[in-house]
N, C-alpha and C positions, 0 to 999 in steps of 0.2 A: 648304527655302528660308528664308534668312536677312534681315531687314528688308524694305525696299521693292522689290517685284520689277521688274526692268527691261521686262519683256513679259509681256502679258497675252493669254493664248489664249482665245477665245470660243468655244463651240459651241453651238449651238442644238439641243436634243433634243425631237422627239416621235414617238411611237412608232417609236422607232430600235431596237429591240432586236436585230434580225436583224443587224447590223454593228456594232455600239456598243462592244463588247470591243475589235475590231481598230482602231476608231478612238482610243479612249482610249489604248490602249496605245501607238500611234503617236507620241501627244504625248509620253507618260510616259518613252519611251523616247528622245527626242530628244538628240542631242551636246551642244546647249545646255540648260543645266539652270536658269538663273535666269529663271523664269518663274512666273506664276499660272494656272491653268487653271479658268477659270469656265463652267461648264456650265450653260446656261439650260435647264432643264426645264420644259416645258410639259405641262400635265395629260394623261395617255396613257392607254390601254385596255390597254397590254402591262407587260413587265417591266423596261422602260427604267429606272425610278426605283431597284428593286431593285438593278439593275446599277451604277448611278451610286454609289449609297450604298457598296456592298461597296469599290469602288475608293477611295473617300473615305477610308475607314477606315485605309487601308494608305499614303495619300499626301498629306502636309498641304498641298500645292500645289494641291488640288482644292478650288474653291468652288462650293457649289451654290445656283442660284437657283431658287425655285419659282413657277411661275405657273399660273393656270386658264385655258387657252384664250385666252392673249394674241396669240399668232399670231406669225410670224417677225419682222415688223418691230419689235414693241413688245420682243419678246424679245431681238432684237439691243441696241437702243438702250438697254435695262436694262442688259444686261450690260457695254456701253462705258462706260456711267455709273458703274459699280460698280467698273470696273476700275481698278486704282493704277498699272499700268505704263506708260511712255513711249510702247509700241508696242502696237498690236493686231494679234493674229495670228488670221485667221477659219480655221475648221474645221468642216466638216459630220461628223454622225453617221453617214454612211454610206461616206466616204473614208479614205485612209490617207496620213498624209505619211511621206516618206522622212525616216531617221534625222537627215539633215544639214540639212533644211529651213529650221527657224529661224537656225541658226548661217550657212547662206549667205544667207539673205534680210537678217538683220541687219547682217552685213558690207557686202554691195551698197548696202543703202539710206544705211547711214552713208558710205561713201566715194563715193557718187555724189548725195548730198544729195538725196534723193527723199522725197516724202511718201507714196508708196504703191508698192509692187512685187508681182508675181507670179512666176511661173517658169512653164518647160514641164512638162507634165502627161500621163500615160499614161492611157488608157480601159481599164477593168476592167470585168467583167460581175458578176453576183450571184454566182459562184462564183471571184472575185479573177483570172479569166484575162486577160490584157491582149488587148485589142483594136485598139489604136492608139496612137499618138502627136501630141499637139497641140503644135507649136511655137509659141511666142509672139512676138511683136515685143519687142524689148530695150530700145531707146533711147525716149526721151520722145518725139522725133518721131515715130518709126513707130507709138508707142501713139496719140498724136493722130491719125494717118492712119487708124489702125484702129477708130477712133470713126465714121467715117462708114459703117462696114459690120458692124462686129461688137464684141464686147468685148474689150479687149486682155489680161484675165486671168480665169481661172476663179474665182468668187466665194470659194469656200473656199480658195483658194491665195493670197490677199493678207496682206500685212503694211501696216499704216496707222500713219503717226505721229499719235499722238492729239492731239497739241498743234495740228495744222494742223485738225482738226475743230473742237475748242474754240475756237480763234481766229477760225475763219469761222462759228461756230455752226452745224454741218453736223451732220445725222442722217440716218437712214433715214426714209424715207416724208414728206418737208417738200413734196413737190409732188402734183399730181394723179395721177401715176403711182401703179398700185395694185398691179402685179404685176412688173415688172420694176425692182425698189427697187435692184438693185445696178447698173445700167446708169445708171439716174437719179442715183445717189450721184457714179458716177465722173465724169459729165457736169458736175455740181455742183462737184466738187473742182476740176477743170480749169478752169471759168470762173473759181476764186477763185485759180487761180495755182498749183495742185498741179503737182510734178514726178512723172512716171510711168517706169516702167521694168520689166523682168523678166529674173531670174537667168537666165543662160544654161546653165542645168541642168535637170534633170526633177526636181522637188520632192514632186509628189504623184500617187497613184493616185487618178483620178477616177472614181467610179463611176456608169455608166448602167444604170437599172434602167427597167422598163415605166412606172413611175408618173412618172420622172423624164423620159423621153422623151416622156410626154404634156404634160408642163409646156413642156417646150423647144419643142413643136411647136403649143402651144395657141393659138389663133388670138390671143386677146386679148394674149396676150406678145408675140407677133409684131408685132400692131399697135401695140403700146406701143413696142416696140423701133425698128421702123421709123420712127416719128413723132419719137422721140428723136433717131436718127440723122440725120434729114433736117434737123431744126432745128439740130443740131451743125454739120452743112456749112454752113448759110447764116450761123450765127454766126462760123464759123472759116475762111471761103472763102480770104482772103487768106494767113492762115497757113498753111493746108494746101497750097496753090499753090507758097510758097515751098519747103515739105518737099519737095514731089515735085521741084521744079527742082533741089535742092541734095542730091539723093539717089542717088548713083552705084550703079545696080544690083550692080557687083561688090562692094560693102562690105555687101551685105544677105543675111540668112539667107532660108531658102524662103518662110517667112510673110511678110515685109517684101515681098520680090518679089512675092509673089501680091496684097498689098494695094496695091503701085503700079499692077499690070498691071490692077486693079478700078478704080482711079481713073482712068487712061488711057482704058479701056474706055469708061467715064461720059462722059469728056470726049470721045471721039470719036463718041458718040451724040448730042451737042450740036455737031457738027460742028467740033470744037475740035482740032486735030491738032499742037498746039503741043509736045506731049510724046512725040510718036508714036516719035521716034527711040530712046527709051528702050527701048521692046519689044524692040527689035532685039538688046540687051544681055542678055536674059533667056532662059533654056532654054524651048525651044518646048512641051514639056510642061507646064511651069510656067504658061505663057500659056494654054494650051488649056484647061487645068482650072480656072484661075481665070475665064478669061471665061463657061465653062460655069457655074460656081458662081453668077457674078452674073447670069446670064440666070435661073437658077431660082429666085435669092433671093427 
C-alpha cells in the first residue's frame, strides 16, 4: 500500500479464532488492493491475537487496534475514527468476502452517488456449507421500503462513505438502542439524507452459528428492531406510499416484490385496498410466502 489508502476495511474481533484466518484471507485476497485493513481486537481468551499478529507481519495493510473489553460499538467507532480511507468497508471475523466484493461495491457506490451499499449474500454454516441465498433490495427506494420490516443489508456487507458520517456527526451507539446498533445507524443515516443501494451480485458468505442465531432471535433485539421499524414507518409514511405507488412489480427482484406484498398486506389489515391491484402482478408463491412471513414476524 502506497500513500493514503482509498478504502478502510474495519473488522472487530473478539474470541474469533475459529474462522478468523478465512475472514482475514478473504480481505487480503481482494482484487481491489488499495485499502488498509483495521482489525479492532478486543481482549479475548483464545488465540485471536496470535493469528492477527502473524498476518500483520506479512502484510503492511493490516493495522491492529487493541482494546480491553470495549465491546462492539466502541470497537467500531474507534476503528472508524482511526481510519484514513474515504470509504469504510465492514467485515466480521466469521464471514467470508468474495474476491470482487470491494471492487464491485466501490464502483457501484461511486457510479450511483450512494452513501452506503451492500449486496446479496450466501448463508453458510460452521463448516462453510451453503444453506441459502439472501437477495437484497437494490435501489434506494426499495431499501427505504425494507426499513419498514427488516434491514436492507447485512451489517458485515456494507461499504459506507466516511464523509457522510463525519459531515452528519454520526457514529454507532448514539441513541438509546443498545443491541440493534446497525439498524439504528442505518435509520439515522437515512434521516440525514443518505442514499442507499445494494450491488446486484453476491458479495459475502454470511456465517450463521448457534450463538449468532441466539442473537438474531434474542427478544431484546427483536423488540428494539420492531420499535425502530415502527417509528421509521411513522416518520416516512408519505415517502413510502409514493414508492409503492411508483414501483411496477415487473421491474423488481424477488426480495423487492416481497417487500411490496408485505406493505400492501399491512395496508389491507387497515382496510386500505388502494394498492391491491399490484398484488395481481406478483407471482402467487411470492405473495403467499411474504404474507406468511409477515404474519409470523
